N, C-alpha and C positions, 0 to 999 in steps of 0.2 A: 678508321673509315666507318661511317655509320651504315650498318647493314639493313637499312630500310629501303626497299626497292619499289619504285612506282613504275609500272609498265603499261603500255597500250599495245596490244598485239599488232604486228605487221604481217601482211600476207606474204608468204614465201613463194613468190611468183618467178616466172622465168626471166623477167626483166623489170627494171624500175619503171619503165614507161607503162607497163601493163598494170602495175600496182595502183596507179592513180585512178584507174577505171573501175576498181573493185569497190563494193560497198558491203558493210556489215549490217544485215537486216534480219528481222524476224527473231524468233526464240531459238536459241541454241539448246540442244539436248545432250546431256552427258551419256556416253555409251559405256555401260557397265562392263561390257565384254572387253573393252580396250582401256579400262582404267585399272591400274595396279599400283601397289605400294610394296617395295621389297628392300630388305637390308642388303648391303654390299659386304665385301670382304674386309674393308678397311674402316669399319665403324660408321660408314655413311648409309644413307637411304635414298632411293630414287622413287619419285612420285611421277606417275603418268596418268593424265586425264584425257580420255578420248571425247571429242565433241563432233557433232555433225556439221559444225561450221565454226569459223573463227569468231571470237568476241573480244572486246576490250577487257583487260583484267589488270589486277595489281597484286603484288605479293609483299608481305612484311611479316615480322615475327614479334611476339610479345613475351614478356617475362612475368614470373610470379603469378600464375604458373607458366611454364614454358609452352608456347603454342606457335604454330605456323598458321597464317591466315591468308587466304586467297579470295579476293572478291571478283566475281564475274558479272558482266553485263548480260542480263537476260539468259540465264542458264537454268534448265529444268533438270532436276536430279531424280525425277521419278524412276523407280526401278533399280536404283543403286543401293546396294546392301553394305552398310558400314562394316559388319563383321567380315564379309568376304573381302572387302578392300583391305582390311587389317590383317588378314590371315597369314601373310608372309613377312610381317614386320613385328619385331619386339621393341624397336626404337620409338614407335608411335603407339600410344596406348588407347587412344579413342579418336573417333572422327564424327563430326557433326556437320550437316550441310542443309541448305534450304534458303528460302527467301530471307533477305536481310533488310532491305529498304526498297521503296518503289523502283522497279526496273533492275534491281541488283540481287544476286544471291551470294552466299558466303560458304566457304569450306574452312573449317577449323580443325587442325590436327593437334592433339595433345602429345607433347614430346616427353619421352623418358629421360633423354640426355640432351645437352645443348647442341643443336644442329642448326647451322646457318644455311639459308637458301643460296644456291649458286647455280650457274649454268642454266639459266631460265630461258626457255624458248617455246614458241608455238608455231611450228611449221604447218603449212596448210597445203593440202593436195590441190593442185591447180585444176584438175579435171572434175573432182567431186565437191570441192569446197570443205571437205572434212578436215578437222584440225586435231593436233595432239599437243597438249601442254605438258612439258617436261620440266621438272625441278629436281636438281640434285641437292640433297641435304648433307652438308659436310660437317664432320665432327669439329667442335670448337671448344674453347675453354669457357667456363661460366662467366669469366670477366668479359671476354669478347662478345659473348651472346648478350649479356646484359647491357653492354655499351651501345649496341645497335638496336636494342628493342624499342618498340613504340610504333603507333600508327602514324603513317605519313601525314604531316600537317599540310595538306594540299587543298586549299580553298576551292580551286577550280574543280577538283574531283567531287568535293562535297556538294558544290552547286550543281554539277551535272547529275550526280546521283539523286539529288532532290528535285530535279527537273525544274529548276528555278533560274532565271537569268542572273548572271553574276553582277553584283553591285560593287563597283570600285569607287568608293566614296572617300572624300577628304575627312580629316579628323573631326571637323566641326559640322559634318553633315548630319541629317536627321532621317533615318530609314524606318519606315512603317511597313510592317508586313500585315496584309489584310487576308483573312482566311474565310472565304465563303463556305459555310458549313455544308457537309455532305457532298454529293456529286457522284456521277456514274451510276453504278448499280445500287447506290444508297441514295434514295430520293429524299430522305428525311420525312418530315410531316407532310401529309397530303390532305387537301380539303377542296371540294368543289372544282377539281381539275387543276388546282394550284399546287405545285410541288415546292417544298421549302428550298431544295437545292437550286432551282431556277431563280426564285425570288432573291435568295441571298447572293447569287452571282451578280444579278442586276444591282443590288444594293452595294455590293463591294465595288463594282465598276463605277458607280456614281460617287462613292466616297473617295476612291482613288483619283478620279478626275478632279474633284474639289480640292484635294490635297495638292495635286500637281499644279493646278491653276494658281495656287497660293505662291508657288515658287520657293516654298520653305521646306519641302519634304521630298524625299525619294520614296517611291512606293513599289512594293512587290506583292503580287497576288499569289496565293498558294495554288490556285488553279484559275485558268482563264477560259475554260470551256467545261462542258459536262463530262468530267472525268473523275474517277475515284482516286483519292489520296488518303493514305493511312493516317491515323491520328499521330503516331510518332513521326511520320514523314512531314507533317505540317510543322511540328516543332523543329525538326531538322532544318527545314527551309528557313526558319527564323534565324537560326545560328549561321547557316550558309550565307545569308544575306547581310549578316551583321546588324540585325534589327535592334533599334532603340525602343520599339513598342510593337507588341503583337496583339492583334484584335481578331477574334473569331466571331462571325456573325451567324445568328440563328433566329428561327421563328417557329417555335414548337406548338404542339397541341396539348392542352390540358383539359381532360374531360370533366374534371371536378374542380370546384372552387371558382369558376368564372374568371380566371386570370386574364388580365389585359394590360396593355401598356408596356413600355420598354423597361428592361431590367438589366443591370450590369453586374457580372459576377467576377470576383477575384478568388484566388486560391484560399481555401479554408485552412486553418492552422493544423487540424488533424490530418487533412489530406496532404498538406505540405510535409508532415512527418512521414507519412506513408510513401510519398513520392521520393523523399530523400533516401529512405531505406531501399526502395526499389532501384533507384539510380546507382546507389553505392554498391549494390550487389551485382551489377552488370559487369561482365568481363571486359567489354570494350568501352572505356570511359572517355575516350578522346574528345567526344563532342558534347559532354555534359556541361562544361564551362568553357566559354570562348577563351582561347589563349592559355588554357591549362590542361595538360595531359595527365589524367588521373590513373592511367594504366600503371599497375604496380603498386599503387597506394592501397593500404588495407581499408576495410570497410569503415572503420572508425575515423581514420584520417579523411577519407572521401566524404563521409557524412558531415564532419566538422566544416570542411571547405564549402560544401553545399549550403549548410546552415548559415555560414557567414555571408555567402552571396545573397541568400534570401533575406537576411536582416536589412540589406539595402534595397533589394528589389521589391519586397512586399509593401512597404509604405509608399513607394513610388507608384506601384500599381493602384493602390487605394486612392492616391492623389489624382491619378489619371482618371479613375472611375468617377470621382467627385466632379472633376472638371467637365467630363462628358455629360454627366447627369444635369449639371447646371445649364450647359449650352443647349442640350436637347429640350429641357423643360422650358427654357426661354423661347425656344422656337415653336412651342405649342405641343411638343411631345406627340401623343400623350405618354405619360410615364406611369409605371406601376405605383401603387400606393407605398410599396417598400422597394425602391429601385436599386438600392445598393445591397448586394447579397454576396455570400461566399459559398463555394461548393468545390468538389474535388474533380472537376472536369480534367481529362487527360491533357487537353491543349493548354492548360494553365500551369503545367508542372515545370516549365523551364526555370532553372535556378537564377539565371542572370539576365533575363529579358522580362521587363514588366509586361504582364499578359492579362488581357481582359476577354471575357466571353459576353457578348451583348445579345440579349434576346430583343430584337428590334420590336417585336410584338408577338402575338399568339394567333396562329391561323384559326384557333378555336374561337376567337373573338370576332364577331362580324365587323366591328369597327376597325380592328387591327388589320383584318383581311382586306377590307376595302382600301385602307391606307396603303398597304403594301402593293396593291394592284395599281395604285395611282402614281404615274411617273412624276407628276408635279410634287406630290408629297415626298416621294423618295428623294428628289433633288433638294427640296428644302431641308429634309432631315440630314441628308449627306453633308450639306453645307454647314449645318449646325454642328454635326459631329466633327467636321474638319476644324471649325472654330474652337471646339473644346479641346481637341488634340493639340492644336498649336498654342492654346492658352496654357495647357499643362506643360508643353515643351519650354515655353518661356519661363514659367515658374520653376521648373526643374533645373534649368540652366542657372537661374539666379541663386538657388540654394545649393548647387553642387559644391561650391567651395567650402560649405559648412559641413558636408557629409564626413562623418568619422572624425570630426575635430574634437 
């Protein structure tokens, strides 16, 4: 039996009928005074986490090294002291907790011995709404622990965690994830009352509409309103949506050099090496490559797998860039004098999704600013970008049988 447990907390109410009326809302706070970790008499350990309200959660364990992982929806760990939590346990050697991805936090316990999670429950006080998560950690053999280790492969959870609608697409579908740069507390570049985050959302919506009208693509936006999304969260969304292409839209300000016109960036080789090293060093590797769980793989193996993925992805991204440049230029652009460039932007580091960062123009250029403000220009350029994306898709499909031959 695979000891990976995926749970969504249920309210422990007086009756089933009353449960339907309850809602889980707001930010849950971890109560340090009601949170304990203690070893038992028979080699096991009991974990108790006090919360001011019930929240969705999931529990699983990882091997090499041995860890227990609990993800919470909207849990604030302020005031919790890891040393105090560990004071009564020798079976758990370290505890880490905090924000994990947008809307979710994570608790990681390092285990000295193989302990499997069991008897997991979150009873909720019907009068106060306060909750207590309890997890019994039961002694197990190394073989049993290793057999059940790994993050749950639950696309629905990944989609929910990334706050992106789930895309259930047939094998021959084409999914484009469009990322309007910045958002929320991060306005991006600002000039003459124009904020980059607003312009890029309008541009993204225009591009999404053009692609959808073509009937040849499914489109997901990393944000559909003025909200903050972390850079890793944007890449997570591409994986959650099963993206075939990821495009991040920007319009920066450069005070020197008089930059103007559209520029398209792919990931630079040196940045690719750094990104591979960073990803390979992460403990939770389940989402690095779609369909491959690298948990338990050593850094060298993980790095090789990521390099192999990029050997296919990098040239495809460059071909997508060339197709977009040609289409945008044919529509009148304007294009930068050197429109194809490379850089180490965080949103380009996905190993298995061709990714582009497009500077639609520069707010520091009066001509580009006027264009971006013009809804007609945005519509024309969005149509051209859509044409370029679909042209690349056709060429990519045609050469797919030749890949790795």
